TORLO-537107 format. One record per residue (C-alpha): x, y, z. Coordinates in Angstrom, 2 decimals, always signed. Example, Ala and Ser with C-alpha at 12.3 -4.5 7.8 and 13.67 -1.06 7.14 Angstrom:
TORLO-537107
@X->+12.30; Y->-4.50; Z->+7.80;
@X->+13.67; Y->-1.06; Z->+7.14;
This chain:
TORLO-537107
@X->+16.92; Y->-15.72; Z->+3.92;
@X->+14.14; Y->-16.18; Z->+6.50;
@X->+13.30; Y->-12.85; Z->+8.16;
@X->+13.48; Y->-12.86; Z->+11.94;
@X->+9.74; Y->-11.87; Z->+12.07;
@X->+8.83; Y->-15.03; Z->+10.29;
@X->+10.53; Y->-17.08; Z->+13.03;
@X->+8.48; Y->-15.37; Z->+15.73;
@X->+4.84; Y->-16.00; Z->+16.69;
@X->+2.26; Y->-14.13; Z->+14.61;
@X->+0.76; Y->-10.94; Z->+15.97;
@X->-2.39; Y->-11.39; Z->+18.01;
@X->-5.01; Y->-9.23; Z->+19.59;
@X->-3.17; Y->-9.26; Z->+22.94;
@X->-0.13; Y->-7.68; Z->+21.26;
@X->-2.24; Y->-4.70; Z->+20.17;
@X->-3.94; Y->-4.48; Z->+23.56;
@X->-0.68; Y->-4.20; Z->+25.50;
@X->+1.29; Y->-2.34; Z->+22.92;
@X->+0.86; Y->+1.15; Z->+24.33;
@X->+2.07; Y->-0.02; Z->+27.81;
@X->+5.64; Y->-0.55; Z->+26.59;
@X->+8.15; Y->+2.05; Z->+27.85;
@X->+9.84; Y->+3.97; Z->+24.97;
@X->+13.26; Y->+2.95; Z->+24.01;
@X->+14.75; Y->+6.29; Z->+22.92;
@X->+17.88; Y->+6.31; Z->+20.67;
@X->+20.86; Y->+5.32; Z->+22.81;
@X->+23.72; Y->+7.65; Z->+23.46;
@X->+25.96; Y->+7.81; Z->+20.51;
@X->+23.25; Y->+7.49; Z->+17.85;
@X->+24.17; Y->+9.92; Z->+15.14;
@X->+23.31; Y->+10.75; Z->+11.51;
@X->+26.30; Y->+13.04; Z->+11.16;
@X->+27.60; Y->+13.01; Z->+7.56;
@X->+24.45; Y->+11.21; Z->+6.37;
@X->+21.78; Y->+12.14; Z->+3.82;
@X->+18.31; Y->+11.03; Z->+4.90;
@X->+15.16; Y->+11.05; Z->+2.87;
@X->+11.89; Y->+11.35; Z->+4.82;
@X->+8.51; Y->+11.41; Z->+3.11;
@X->+5.55; Y->+13.06; Z->+4.93;
@X->+7.90; Y->+14.91; Z->+7.15;
@X->+6.00; Y->+18.15; Z->+7.32;
@X->+3.55; Y->+17.22; Z->+10.09;
@X->+2.63; Y->+14.71; Z->+12.81;
@X->+4.99; Y->+11.85; Z->+13.40;
@X->+6.89; Y->+12.62; Z->+10.26;
@X->+7.78; Y->+16.02; Z->+11.56;
@X->+8.66; Y->+14.47; Z->+14.93;
@X->+11.07; Y->+12.23; Z->+13.10;
@X->+12.57; Y->+15.21; Z->+11.28;
@X->+13.10; Y->+16.84; Z->+14.76;
@X->+14.92; Y->+13.69; Z->+15.88;
@X->+17.13; Y->+13.72; Z->+12.77;
@X->+18.04; Y->+17.33; Z->+13.36;
@X->+18.85; Y->+16.56; Z->+16.97;
@X->+21.00; Y->+13.66; Z->+15.91;
@X->+23.06; Y->+15.86; Z->+13.59;
@X->+21.87; Y->+14.69; Z->+10.18;
@X->+23.91; Y->+16.54; Z->+7.56;
@X->+21.31; Y->+16.63; Z->+4.65;
@X->+17.58; Y->+16.03; Z->+5.18;
@X->+15.22; Y->+15.77; Z->+2.21;
@X->+11.54; Y->+16.22; Z->+2.91;
@X->+9.28; Y->+14.55; Z->+0.44;
@X->+5.90; Y->+16.25; Z->+0.64;
@X->+2.73; Y->+16.51; Z->-1.41;
@X->+2.33; Y->+20.30; Z->-0.83;
@X->+5.66; Y->+22.15; Z->-1.19;
@X->+4.47; Y->+25.25; Z->+0.65;
@X->+3.69; Y->+23.18; Z->+3.78;
@X->+7.07; Y->+21.42; Z->+3.41;
@X->+8.88; Y->+24.79; Z->+3.25;
@X->+7.07; Y->+25.99; Z->+6.33;
@X->+8.22; Y->+22.84; Z->+8.22;
@X->+11.74; Y->+23.16; Z->+6.83;
@X->+11.86; Y->+26.82; Z->+8.16;
@X->+11.01; Y->+25.66; Z->+11.69;
@X->+13.58; Y->+22.88; Z->+11.45;
@X->+16.34; Y->+25.26; Z->+10.32;
@X->+15.76; Y->+27.33; Z->+13.46;
@X->+16.76; Y->+24.27; Z->+15.50;
@X->+19.98; Y->+23.66; Z->+13.61;
@X->+21.02; Y->+26.05; Z->+10.88;
@X->+23.96; Y->+23.85; Z->+9.83;
@X->+21.66; Y->+21.14; Z->+8.43;
@X->+20.95; Y->+21.30; Z->+4.69;
@X->+17.20; Y->+20.78; Z->+4.20;
@X->+15.61; Y->+20.37; Z->+0.80;
@X->+11.88; Y->+20.08; Z->+0.14;
@X->+10.86; Y->+17.96; Z->-2.85;
@X->+7.34; Y->+17.28; Z->-4.07;
@X->+5.89; Y->+13.81; Z->-4.29;
@X->+2.28; Y->+12.87; Z->-4.65;
@X->+1.67; Y->+9.30; Z->-3.54;
@X->-1.49; Y->+9.01; Z->-5.47;
@X->+0.45; Y->+9.45; Z->-8.77;
@X->+2.87; Y->+6.94; Z->-10.19;
@X->+4.38; Y->+9.60; Z->-12.38;
@X->+5.04; Y->+11.88; Z->-9.39;
@X->+6.58; Y->+8.90; Z->-7.48;
@X->+8.80; Y->+8.11; Z->-10.46;
@X->+9.92; Y->+11.77; Z->-10.85;
@X->+10.72; Y->+11.92; Z->-7.18;
@X->+12.74; Y->+8.74; Z->-7.31;
@X->+14.67; Y->+10.06; Z->-10.29;
@X->+15.48; Y->+13.20; Z->-8.35;
@X->+16.73; Y->+11.07; Z->-5.49;
@X->+18.95; Y->+9.22; Z->-7.94;
@X->+20.76; Y->+12.50; Z->-8.72;
@X->+21.95; Y->+12.77; Z->-5.10;
@X->+25.70; Y->+12.45; Z->-4.43;
@X->+24.79; Y->+10.11; Z->-1.57;
@X->+21.77; Y->+8.57; Z->+0.15;
@X->+22.20; Y->+6.73; Z->+3.47;
@X->+18.62; Y->+6.34; Z->+4.71;
@X->+15.09; Y->+6.53; Z->+3.41;
@X->+12.13; Y->+6.61; Z->+5.78;
@X->+8.85; Y->+6.24; Z->+3.90;
@X->+6.22; Y->+7.79; Z->+6.27;
@X->+3.62; Y->+9.14; Z->+3.92;
@X->+0.32; Y->+7.33; Z->+4.32;
@X->-3.45; Y->+7.78; Z->+4.42;
@X->-6.55; Y->+6.58; Z->+6.16;
@X->-10.33; Y->+7.05; Z->+5.63;
@X->-13.79; Y->+5.70; Z->+5.87;
@X->-15.09; Y->+6.44; Z->+2.39;
@X->-14.44; Y->+4.50; Z->-0.81;
@X->-12.49; Y->+6.80; Z->-3.17;
@X->-10.43; Y->+6.12; Z->-6.27;
@X->-7.05; Y->+7.61; Z->-6.85;
@X->-6.22; Y->+9.11; Z->-10.28;
@X->-4.51; Y->+5.78; Z->-11.07;
@X->-7.98; Y->+4.06; Z->-10.81;
@X->-7.23; Y->+2.15; Z->-7.59;
@X->-8.99; Y->+2.55; Z->-4.22;
@X->-6.97; Y->+5.47; Z->-2.64;
@X->-5.76; Y->+3.76; Z->+0.48;
@X->-4.30; Y->+0.74; Z->-1.34;
@X->-2.87; Y->+3.20; Z->-3.84;
@X->-1.04; Y->+5.30; Z->-1.25;
@X->-0.29; Y->+2.80; Z->+1.45;
@X->+0.71; Y->-0.09; Z->-0.79;
@X->+1.17; Y->+0.40; Z->-4.52;
@X->+2.91; Y->+3.82; Z->-4.52;
@X->+4.92; Y->+3.02; Z->-1.33;
@X->+6.12; Y->-0.19; Z->-2.83;
@X->+6.94; Y->+1.49; Z->-6.14;
@X->+8.98; Y->+4.16; Z->-4.40;
@X->+10.73; Y->+1.43; Z->-2.40;
@X->+11.72; Y->-0.52; Z->-5.52;
@X->+12.93; Y->+2.68; Z->-7.27;
@X->+15.04; Y->+3.75; Z->-4.33;
@X->+16.81; Y->+0.34; Z->-3.81;
@X->+19.45; Y->+0.93; Z->-6.48;
@X->+20.19; Y->+4.43; Z->-5.13;
@X->+20.48; Y->+3.25; Z->-1.53;
@X->+22.79; Y->+0.40; Z->-2.61;
@X->+25.03; Y->+2.49; Z->-4.79;
@X->+25.15; Y->+5.74; Z->-2.71;
@X->+25.57; Y->+4.55; Z->+0.80;
@X->+29.09; Y->+4.33; Z->+2.10;
@X->+31.27; Y->+1.38; Z->+0.99;
@X->+30.80; Y->-1.56; Z->+3.36;
@X->+27.73; Y->-0.11; Z->+4.95;
@X->+24.22; Y->-1.11; Z->+3.65;
@X->+21.70; Y->+1.59; Z->+2.71;
@X->+18.58; Y->+1.69; Z->+5.01;
@X->+15.01; Y->+1.66; Z->+3.93;
@X->+12.36; Y->+1.88; Z->+6.67;
@X->+8.73; Y->+1.72; Z->+5.65;
@X->+6.08; Y->+2.91; Z->+8.12;
@X->+3.46; Y->+0.28; Z->+8.77;
@X->+0.84; Y->-0.23; Z->+11.46;
@X->-0.03; Y->-2.36; Z->+14.47;
@X->-3.57; Y->-2.06; Z->+13.22;
@X->-2.73; Y->-4.81; Z->+10.73;
@X->-3.60; Y->-7.22; Z->+13.56;
@X->-7.25; Y->-6.35; Z->+13.04;
@X->-7.15; Y->-7.05; Z->+9.21;
@X->-9.31; Y->-10.11; Z->+8.38;
@X->-8.13; Y->-10.19; Z->+4.74;
@X->-11.35; Y->-12.06; Z->+3.73;
@X->-10.59; Y->-12.05; Z->-0.10;
@X->-6.88; Y->-13.11; Z->+0.05;
@X->-7.73; Y->-16.47; Z->-1.67;
@X->-9.41; Y->-14.82; Z->-4.59;
@X->-7.33; Y->-14.85; Z->-7.81;
@X->-6.23; Y->-12.29; Z->-8.52;
@X->-6.27; Y->-10.87; Z->-4.99;
@X->-5.15; Y->-7.22; Z->-5.14;
@X->-7.96; Y->-6.14; Z->-7.60;
@X->-10.45; Y->-6.96; Z->-4.80;
@X->-9.36; Y->-3.76; Z->-3.02;
@X->-10.77; Y->-1.80; Z->-6.02;
@X->-14.25; Y->-3.51; Z->-5.93;
@X->-16.50; Y->-1.06; Z->-4.08;
@X->-18.88; Y->-3.83; Z->-3.28;
@X->-16.19; Y->-5.49; Z->-1.20;
@X->-15.16; Y->-2.33; Z->+0.51;
@X->-15.27; Y->-2.16; Z->+4.34;
@X->-14.32; Y->+1.07; Z->+6.19;
@X->-13.13; Y->-1.06; Z->+9.09;
@X->-11.04; Y->-3.38; Z->+6.97;
@X->-9.45; Y->-1.21; Z->+4.24;
@X->-6.77; Y->+0.67; Z->+6.27;
@X->-5.35; Y->-2.21; Z->+8.19;
@X->-5.57; Y->-4.51; Z->+5.11;
@X->-3.72; Y->-1.84; Z->+3.00;
@X->-0.91; Y->-2.05; Z->+5.47;
@X->-1.07; Y->-5.87; Z->+6.05;
@X->-0.39; Y->-6.55; Z->+2.38;
@X->+3.10; Y->-5.18; Z->+2.88;
@X->+3.82; Y->-8.17; Z->+5.30;
@X->+3.35; Y->-10.57; Z->+2.39;
@X->+5.39; Y->-8.26; Z->+0.10;
@X->+8.41; Y->-7.92; Z->+2.33;
@X->+8.60; Y->-11.64; Z->+2.94;
@X->+9.30; Y->-12.08; Z->-0.77;
@X->+11.42; Y->-9.01; Z->-1.16;
@X->+14.15; Y->-10.33; Z->+1.14;
@X->+14.61; Y->-13.26; Z->-1.28;
@X->+15.78; Y->-10.72; Z->-3.86;
@X->+17.52; Y->-8.01; Z->-1.85;
@X->+20.58; Y->-8.74; Z->+0.33;
@X->+20.94; Y->-7.22; Z->+3.74;
@X->+24.54; Y->-6.41; Z->+2.82;
@X->+23.12; Y->-4.05; Z->+0.15;
@X->+20.03; Y->-2.49; Z->+1.68;
@X->+18.39; Y->-3.29; Z->+5.03;
@X->+14.64; Y->-3.02; Z->+4.52;
@X->+12.14; Y->-3.14; Z->+7.44;
@X->+8.61; Y->-2.18; Z->+8.44;
@X->+7.89; Y->-0.17; Z->+11.59;
@X->+4.76; Y->+0.59; Z->+13.61;
@X->+4.92; Y->+3.85; Z->+15.59;
@X->+2.02; Y->+2.91; Z->+17.74;
@X->-1.01; Y->+5.01; Z->+18.62;
@X->+0.27; Y->+8.63; Z->+18.78;
@X->-1.33; Y->+11.88; Z->+19.94;
@X->-1.42; Y->+14.96; Z->+17.66;
@X->-1.38; Y->+13.26; Z->+14.28;
@X->-3.69; Y->+13.72; Z->+11.34;
@X->-3.69; Y->+10.17; Z->+10.11;
@X->-7.26; Y->+9.50; Z->+11.25;
@X->-8.54; Y->+12.98; Z->+10.47;
@X->-11.20; Y->+11.62; Z->+8.05;
@X->-12.90; Y->+9.44; Z->+10.72;
@X->-16.33; Y->+10.56; Z->+11.68;
@X->-19.09; Y->+9.83; Z->+14.23;
@X->-18.68; Y->+6.96; Z->+16.63;
@X->-15.42; Y->+5.80; Z->+15.17;
@X->-13.80; Y->+9.23; Z->+15.73;
@X->-15.26; Y->+9.41; Z->+19.19;
@X->-13.97; Y->+5.99; Z->+20.26;
@X->-10.49; Y->+6.62; Z->+18.80;
@X->-10.37; Y->+10.03; Z->+20.55;
@X->-11.07; Y->+8.43; Z->+23.89;
@X->-8.45; Y->+5.66; Z->+23.33;
@X->-5.93; Y->+8.19; Z->+22.23;
@X->-6.49; Y->+10.46; Z->+25.28;
@X->-5.94; Y->+7.45; Z->+27.61;
@X->-3.05; Y->+5.55; Z->+25.93;
@X->-1.44; Y->+7.32; Z->+22.99;
@X->+2.23; Y->+8.06; Z->+22.91;
@X->+3.65; Y->+11.51; Z->+22.43;
@X->+4.83; Y->+12.43; Z->+18.90;
@X->+8.45; Y->+12.38; Z->+20.16;
@X->+8.15; Y->+8.89; Z->+21.54;
@X->+6.21; Y->+7.59; Z->+18.50;
@X->+8.76; Y->+9.08; Z->+16.04;
@X->+11.56; Y->+7.50; Z->+17.98;
@X->+10.43; Y->+4.21; Z->+16.61;
@X->+11.46; Y->+5.36; Z->+13.13;
@X->+14.96; Y->+6.24; Z->+14.36;
@X->+15.12; Y->+2.86; Z->+16.09;
@X->+14.23; Y->+0.95; Z->+12.87;
@X->+16.37; Y->+2.99; Z->+10.58;
@X->+19.54; Y->+3.37; Z->+12.70;
@X->+19.50; Y->+1.41; Z->+15.95;
@X->+18.27; Y->-1.94; Z->+14.63;
@X->+20.90; Y->-3.67; Z->+12.50;
@X->+20.91; Y->-6.15; Z->+9.58;
@X->+19.02; Y->-8.62; Z->+11.78;
@X->+15.85; Y->-6.46; Z->+11.14;
@X->+16.04; Y->-7.06; Z->+7.34;
@X->+12.61; Y->-7.98; Z->+6.18;
@X->+11.05; Y->-7.79; Z->+9.61;
@X->+8.17; Y->-5.87; Z->+11.25;
@X->+9.15; Y->-3.74; Z->+14.23;
@X->+6.59; Y->-2.85; Z->+16.88;
@X->+7.16; Y->-1.39; Z->+20.33;
@X->+10.93; Y->-1.02; Z->+19.53;
@X->+11.06; Y->-4.82; Z->+19.16;
@X->+11.15; Y->-7.09; Z->+16.21;
@X->+7.80; Y->-8.87; Z->+16.15;
@X->+5.95; Y->-11.42; Z->+14.07;
@X->+3.85; Y->-10.70; Z->+11.03;
@X->+0.13; Y->-10.86; Z->+10.77;
@X->-1.13; Y->-14.44; Z->+11.16;
@X->-2.23; Y->-14.78; Z->+7.56;
@X->+1.41; Y->-14.68; Z->+6.41;
@X->+2.36; Y->-18.00; Z->+8.08;
@X->+2.28; Y->-21.55; Z->+6.88;
@X->+1.87; Y->-23.02; Z->+3.38;
@X->-1.25; Y->-20.91; Z->+2.80;
@X->+0.50; Y->-17.71; Z->+3.70;
@X->+3.42; Y->-18.39; Z->+1.46;
@X->+1.07; Y->-19.10; Z->-1.43;
@X->-0.72; Y->-15.75; Z->-0.88;
@X->+2.66; Y->-14.01; Z->-0.60;
@X->+3.71; Y->-15.43; Z->-3.91;
@X->+0.56; Y->-14.13; Z->-5.59;
@X->+0.77; Y->-10.74; Z->-3.96;
@X->+4.40; Y->-10.45; Z->-5.17;
@X->+3.61; Y->-11.45; Z->-8.74;
@X->+0.49; Y->-9.23; Z->-8.93;
@X->+2.52; Y->-6.35; Z->-7.54;
@X->+5.26; Y->-6.80; Z->-10.07;
@X->+2.68; Y->-7.02; Z->-12.84;
@X->+0.98; Y->-3.81; Z->-11.63;
@X->+4.37; Y->-1.96; Z->-11.49;
@X->+5.84; Y->-3.42; Z->-14.67;
@X->+5.68; Y->-0.01; Z->-16.35;
@X->+8.57; Y->+0.99; Z->-14.05;
@X->+10.62; Y->-2.15; Z->-14.89;
@X->+10.70; Y->-3.33; Z->-11.30;
@X->+11.73; Y->-6.81; Z->-12.27;
@X->+14.69; Y->-5.40; Z->-14.11;
@X->+15.56; Y->-3.34; Z->-11.07;
@X->+15.59; Y->-6.47; Z->-8.89;
@X->+17.67; Y->-8.41; Z->-11.48;
@X->+20.24; Y->-5.64; Z->-11.63;
@X->+20.56; Y->-5.53; Z->-7.87;
């Protein structure tokens, strides 16, 4: 299967420049999560919390908040219960810097009676090189390795525990900032370890690159995962006010971003609506695609052509090797 994004022109600087001008496409009348169980990581603050509010408003039956700090998750859940006391809300811990925590969380999800939708919103940004407990640079650990691991581990649950005849839905939060990623080391073999080389680290490159790698990954994933089983897509919420994603930025970078946000950023409600659009409004045609401004868009330019496919193949194999401890190849074979 060729994802629709691959059939569209690659993302360019103009796409990012005009992105914030698009009018929001809020969930159409009739959109409902009634009777559904939805998993949302990073749902205790920012856009994640805004997404949780949308889910409550759209009558989700069971909401699971995956959070790093349970006390903060419980505080968010308490506020959400005030909006709709009929919704069952569970708070489960997951630390995206720890493979063991991700595995334990996925195992907990596997115990659910049903799971219709998973929205993976947890992510990180920063300017300083820092290693995760797993030994990888922290942004590639959180934004790519652990997110991809959780995706693989959730696939069997989403396939088996969504209603018969209706595919499970897996929406992974990505970023329009991928357009700025230069990916200068993508031809090195192996490629992914270059993220862990402090001498190659760039504070301007690491965040968009850690998100752009997922464009290569999802291109290969759809060769293994059928849209009839689980619809998987990437979504960009755009630049949004009131989030803490860029809280670690300092100096001129923080100042410039602050000015841009004040002039162009979306509200949390509008930004979070992109998650609902990707997870419930878009259909099987979005399988494997990147969604930006409520529209299916192309990937970053490096994904295209013979060269892009070769890099995608290496990213895929290197990722499977990195996550071999979790038997991800076996998971894909059993799907």
